[in-house]
N, C-alpha and C positions, 0 to 999 in steps of 0.2 A: 213652730219650730224652725230656726234658721240653720242652714248647714255651716255657716260661718260663725257659729257661737262655740268655740272650743271649751269654754267655761261651762257648758252643759255637761260636760263628763268629768269636770274638776280635776283635770289633769295639769301638771305644770308643763312648761316648754321642754323641759329635758324629758319628762316622762312620755310626752306625745312623741318625741324623737326616738325614744327606745321602742314604744309601741310600733311605730311606723316601720323602723329597722327590722323587728321581728316579724311584723306581717310580710314584709318584702322578700324576707329570706326563709321563713318557715316552709315554704313550698318545696325548697331544695336541701335544707338543712334541719336537724333535729335537735343538736346539742349545740349550746353557745356557751362561751366563756365570758365572764363579765369582763376580764380584762381585754378580750378582743371586740366585744360590743363597744366598750369605752373608747378603744383605739380607733375604730370605725367613725365614732361619733364625737370625738374630742373631749371625753369624760374620763374620768378615772374609774377603776373597777369598784372602788367604794361608792362613788356616786351612782353607778348602774346598780349595785346591790341594794343600796338605800332606797332607790326609787321603783324597785321591782314589785314590791308588794301592792303598791298603788296601781301599777300597770296590769297586775294579775287581777285585781278587783274590778278594773274598768273594762276588761274586754270580755266578750262572750264568744269570740270567734277564734280564740287561741286558749289552749290549756297549758299553762306555765308552771313547771314544778322545779323546786331545787333538787338537783340531781346528785352534785359531787362536790367535794372540796379539796381533792389533791390538786396542787398547782393552781389553786383559785377556785372560786365557785363557778359551776357549771349548771347551766339552767337547760331542762328538757321542755322544748316547746313543740307543740303539735297543733295543727290546725283542727279545730272541731267542725265536724260535718253533721249537718242534718239530713244530707242526702245519702241514704244507705247505698245507691249504686255507685258512689265515688270509690274508685279502687285505690287500695293503700298499697304504698310501694315499699 
């Protein structure tokens, strides 16, 4: 298996960008609005929402839940930990 084969996880370029953004920011944030993710990545809120299910299915290190709808969709994103000694904040 080659590390340079993004097709191995079957994510589009947009989905890979969303996943990378969430991984980079989930250590300091828990809630993400589709509109703000889109703003950071040059996507619309609809594009983020339409791609989020594929992102959810492709990652084992993040738990992604649709959380709220007021003023746009909010996603609750938490890092999955397999190490019980990791402190939660």
